[in-house]
KERO-945959 format. One record per residue (C-alpha): z, x negated, y negated. Coordinates in steps of 0.2 Angstrom, whole numbers, padded with zeros to 4 digits, always signed. Each point is the difference from the previous one (the first is absolute). Layout:
N
ZXY/...
//
This chain:
459
-0515-0149-0447/+0016+0002+0009/+0007-0016+0007/+0004+0000+0018/+0018-0001+0006/+0002-0017+0009/+0011-0002+0015/+0012-0015-0001/-0003-0004+0018/-0018-0005-0003/+0006-0015-0011/+0004-0013+0014/+0005-0018+0001/-0018-0007-0002/-0012+0014-0002/-0001+0018-0004/-0004+0011+0015/+0001+0018+0006/-0008+0014+0009/-0016+0007-0008/+0002+0018-0004/+0019-0001+0001/+0007-0013-0012/-0015-0011-0004/-0018+0003-0006/-0012-0003-0014/+0011+0007-0014/+0015-0010+0006/-0010-0016+0001/-0008+0002-0017/+0018+0001-0008/+0005-0015+0010/-0016-0009-0006/+0004+0004-0018/+0017-0008+0001/-0007-0015+0009/-0013-0002-0014/+0015-0002-0012/+0008-0014+0011/-0017-0009+0000/-0001+0001-0019/+0018-0006-0002/-0004-0015+0011/-0015-0004-0012/-0014+0007+0011/-0013+0013-0004/-0010+0001+0017/+0004+0007+0017/-0010-0001+0016/+0000+0016+0010/-0004+0001+0019/+0002+0013+0014/+0001+0001+0018/-0010+0012+0012/+0012+0015+0000/-0007+0017-0003/+0011+0002-0016/-0003-0017-0007/-0016+0003-0010/+0007+0015-0010/+0016-0010-0003/-0009-0016-0005/-0011+0011-0012/+0015+0008-0008/+0008-0017-0002/-0015-0008-0008/-0001+0014-0013/+0018-0001-0004/-0001-0019-0003/-0015+0001-0011/+0008+0014-0010/+0015-0012-0002/-0011-0014-0007/-0003-0010+0015/-0015-0009+0005/-0002+0005+0018/-0010-0010+0013/-0004+0011+0015/-0002-0011+0015/-0002+0016+0012/+0003+0002+0018/+0007-0015+0010/+0016-0008+0006/+0016-0002-0011/-0003-0019+0001/-0017+0002-0009/+0009+0008-0014/+0012-0014-0001/-0014-0012+0000/-0009+0009-0014/+0016-0001-0011/+0000-0019+0003/-0018-0003+0000/-0004+0010-0016/+0017-0004-0009/+0004+0018-0003/+0017+0005-0007/+0004+0010+0015/-0006+0009+0015/+0003+0017+0009/-0005+0004+0018/-0001+0018+0006/+0006-0001+0018/+0011+0008+0013/+0000-0017+0009/+0005+0003+0018/+0008+0017-0002/-0007+0017+0006/-0017+0006-0007/+0008+0013-0011/+0010-0014-0009/-0006-0009-0015/+0007-0011-0014/-0002-0015-0012/+0003-0018+0002/+0000-0011-0016/-0002-0018-0007/+0005-0005-0017/-0009-0015-0007/-0004-0007+0017/+0018+0002+0006/+0011+0012+0010/+0006+0016-0008/+0014+0009+0009/+0019+0005+0000/+0006+0004-0017/-0017-0002-0008/-0006+0015+0011/+0016+0010-0005/-0003-0004-0018/-0017+0009+0002/+0010+0016+0004/+0011-0002-0015/-0015-0003-0011/-0008+0016+0006/+0015+0010-0003/+0005-0007-0017/-0017-0004-0008/-0013+0012-0005/-0017-0008+0003/-0013+0000-0014/-0018-0004+0001/-0006-0017-0006/-0016-0007-0004/-0009-0015+0008/+0000+0006+0018/-0015-0001+0011/-0005+0000+0018/-0013-0012+0008/-0004-0001+0019/+0000-0017+0008/-0006-0003+0017/+0010-0016+0006/-0003+0001+0019/-0012-0015+0001/+0012-0010-0011/+0015+0005+0010/-0008-0004+0016/-0006-0017-0007/+0018-0004-0005/+0007+0005+0017/-0012-0012+0009/+0003-0014-0013/+0007-0015+0009/+0000+0008+0017/-0006-0012+0014/-0004+0007+0016/-0002-0014+0012/-0007+0009+0015/-0006+0018+0002/+0012+0013+0008/-0002+0017+0008/+0010+0012-0010/+0005+0018-0001/+0003+0009-0017/+0008+0017-0004/+0001+0006-0017/+0008+0016+0006/-0013+0010-0011/+0010-0007-0015/-0005-0007-0017/-0003-0018+0008/-0015+0006+0010/-0014-0004-0011/+0007-0017-0005/+0004-0004+0018/-0018+0003+0005/-0007-0011-0014/+0012-0014+0005/-0005+0001+0018/-0019-0001-0005/+0004-0016-0009/+0010-0010+0013/-0006-0008+0016/+0005+0008+0017/-0002+0016+0010/+0008+0015-0009/+0004+0017+0007/+0005+0013-0013/+0008+0017+0002/+0005+0013-0013/-0009-0010-0013/-0006+0016-0009/+0013+0005-0013/+0006+0018+0004/+0016+0006-0008/+0004+0012+0015/+0002-0016+0011/-0008+0008+0015/+0002-0013+0013/+0019-0005-0003/+0012-0002-0015/-0003-0016-0009/+0017-0008+0002/-0002-0016+0011/+0019-0002+0001/+0000+0015+0012/-0006-0007+0017/-0008+0017+0005/-0012-0002-0015/-0006-0016+0008/-0004+0007+0017/-0019+0002-0004/-0001-0018-0006/+0010-0007+0015/-0012+0009+0011/-0015-0007-0009/+0007-0018+0001/+0004+0002+0018/-0017+0009+0006/-0010-0013-0010/+0010-0015+0004/+0002-0004-0019/+0010-0014-0007/+0010+0011-0011/+0001+0017-0009/+0004+0003-0018/+0005+0016-0008/+0004+0006-0018/+0010+0014-0007/-0006+0014-0012/-0002-0010-0015/-0003-0017+0007/+0016-0010-0005/+0008+0000+0018/-0006-0009+0015/+0001+0003+0018/-0005-0013+0014/-0002+0000+0018/-0005-0015+0011/-0013-0001+0014/+0013+0006+0013/+0003+0016-0011/+0017-0005-0005/+0005+0004-0018/+0006-0014-0012/+0012+0007-0013/+0002-0006-0018/+0013-0013+0003/-0010-0008+0015/-0015-0001-0012/+0011-0008-0013/+0005-0013+0013/-0018-0004+0003/-0005-0001-0019/+0016-0010-0003/-0006-0014+0011/-0016-0001-0010/+0007+0002-0017/+0014-0012+0002/-0012-0014+0006/-0008+0000-0017/+0016+0005-0010/+0015-0008+0009/+0017+0006-0006/-0007+0016-0007/+0010+0016-0001/-0007+0014+0012/+0007+0018-0003/+0002+0013+0013/+0009+0017-0001/+0016+0005+0008/-0008+0008+0015/-0008-0017+0006/+0006-0009+0015/+0013-0013-0001/-0012-0011+0010/-0012+0000-0015/+0013-0007-0012/+0005-0013+0013/-0018-0005+0003/-0003-0002-0019/+0015-0011-0001/-0006-0010+0015/-0017-0002-0008/+0008-0008-0016/-0001+0016-0011/+0013+0010-0009/+0002+0017+0008/+0005+0014-0012/+0005+0018+0005/-0004+0013-0012/-0001+0019-0003/-0013+0010+0008/-0014+0006-0012/-0016-0007-0006/+0004+0000-0018/+0017-0008+0003/-0007-0014+0011/-0014-0004-0013/+0013-0001-0013/+0011-0012+0010/-0016-0010+0004/-0004-0002-0018/+0019-0005-0004/+0001-0013+0014/-0018-0006+0001/-0001+0004+0018/-0018-0002+0007/+0003+0012+0014/+0010+0016+0004/-0001+0014+0011/+0008+0016+0007/+0002+0008+0017/-0011+0014-0006/-0015-0011-0001/+0000-0004-0019/-0005-0018+0000/+0000-0010-0017/-0010-0016-0003/+0002-0010-0016/-0007-0014+0010/-0018-0001-0006/+0001+0018-0005/+0009+0012-0013/+0017+0003+0008/-0003+0019+0003/-0001+0009+0017/-0018+0000+0006/-0002+0004+0018/-0018-0004+0000/+0003-0018-0007/+0015-0002+0012/-0012+0005+0015/-0012-0013-0006/+0013-0013+0000/+0005+0005+0017/-0018-0001+0006/-0001-0018-0008/+0016-0005+0008/-0006+0007+0017/-0017-0008-0001/+0008-0017-0003/+0013+0001+0014/-0002-0008+0017/+0006+0016+0009/-0002+0018-0001/+0011+0012-0011/+0009+0005+0016/+0004-0018+0002/+0006-0002-0018/+0011+0016+0003/+0008-0007+0015/+0004-0017-0009/+0011+0010-0012/+0019+0000+0002/+0004+0017+0007/+0015+0012-0002/+0003+0017+0009/-0001+0014-0014/-0004+0018-0003/-0015+0004-0010/+0003+0007-0017/+0009+0016+0003/-0004+0013-0014/+0009+0017+0001/+0001+0015-0012/+0013+0001-0013/-0001+0010-0017/-0004-0011-0015/+0016+0007-0008/+0010-0005+0016/-0007-0017+0006/+0008-0011-0014/+0017+0009+0003/-0001-0004+0018/-0003-0018-0003/+0015-0001-0012/+0011+0009+0012/-0004-0012+0014/+0003-0015-0012/+0017+0007-0005/+0005+0001+0018/-0006-0017+0004/+0010-0007-0014/+0016+0009+0006/-0003-0008+0017/-0003-0017-0008/-0017-0002+0009/-0012-0013-0006/-0016+0007-0008/-0013-0004-0012/-0004+0013-0013/-0015-0006-0009/-0009+0016+0006/+0010+0013+0009/+0011-0009+0013/-0004-0014+0012/+0015-0002+0011/+0004-0016+0010/+0006+0002+0017/+0004-0011+0015/-0016+0006+0008/-0011-0002-0015/-0002+0012-0014/-0005+0018-0005/-0007+0007-0016/+0001+0017-0008/-0009+0004-0017/-0007+0014-0009/-0019+0001-0001/-0006-0001-0018/-0016+0010+0004/+0005+0014+0012/+0015+0011+0003/+0006-0011+0014/+0012-0013+0006/-0006-0016+0008/+0009-0010+0013/-0003-0015+0011/+0010-0010+0012/-0003-0018+0007/+0009-0010+0014/-0003-0014+0011/+0000+0010+0016/-0002+0018+0005/+0018+0003+0004/+0005-0006-0018/-0013+0012-0007/+0008+0015+0009/+0017-0005-0008/-0008-0001-0017/-0008+0017+0001/+0016+0007+0005/+0009-0008-0014/-0013+0007-0012/+0002+0017+0008/+0018+0000-0003/-0002-0005-0018/-0011+0014-0003/+0010+0013+0010/+0013+0001-0014/-0013+0006-0012/-0006+0013+0013/-0017-0009+0002/-0008-0004+0017/-0010-0015+0004/-0016+0005+0010/-0001-0005+0018/
//
């Protein structure tokens, strides 16, 4: 059988991902799986958990990956259709040597890819690039000892999600799975906790008929906001396509972004773990880092990316971390991976024990004036060059900036950020100030910085 030509662009910072029928599919995924099998063997493991999301291409890709792993001598534990965090749970719960999740995450329906775990930890960066090298340099040979077993972990996963969750009073909640892979688990969870639950888009459908499953885009929350307002619910909860990113709206229909949720979680976690390190990505509000410090914690700004955050959590022992994109990580009474359903349950618990509403809690948070996360198209081959060009000009101008991930530029009016997306051909920007006039000046400063690279910031 002829081996497929693999496109370098599908090997990203913390996953393998492409467009089905164009640069990624069953044949490409099988090659990557064989290479990952060798990484598992090298780490002392011999088993891999395999899961998939609800995209139309995922069953075929998962089947090809399972066959490739068995031929490579791996004991495959197929946990089937479900959210990415269920695959992470499976690796930890079963003590597997690794895990592969077939998922396109929050990307368009014709995209798909693979996320990995190695021995219960993150697998990213140079490890993923090493897969590409291994494929190009090593002819794979069949090995004995491989087999495939199907293991339904849904009940065990739901039981673990609910372990230790204490809901003090019943709430009236809206839930929107966006037709993504979290739908079935979301429905099971809602059937086991007190309160009144209104569910939409709970049936898994890889065409995403109601709206795209990306809760960081406010347009995708319109249906949930309308349901919350029309039914006078306490809050609304949304998930992305593979259930590892959380979206939240309060009873007034206002969105709480990732850094605002982290402020609420920090209040709870730091009561039990005073002085703990809490990690947020470079897109987070300066108010979050100040609030963590005020609460007695140690704020740490880090790179955007779920694998990068998980690795930093393990390194620092941080019990809590999060990203503006809605990835929220609890090592406090949980495993330390990004599980949006668990994060939602922690929010429900917090809200059930609070004296006021979620809207009251939102209004109690320190506020800044900011843009949302601004994402705009830029070729994969060009986006990193733009960052380097901007960085070079800032250095020539002797401007103050942090380069932990892209450039976060300090300014008299606040700060602005420019970074390259690790998952899409896009640049990502954000500006934050203490007042609207300062925000306008920051946006103009960012436009000026981009103009020299012939890139325009969207209005």
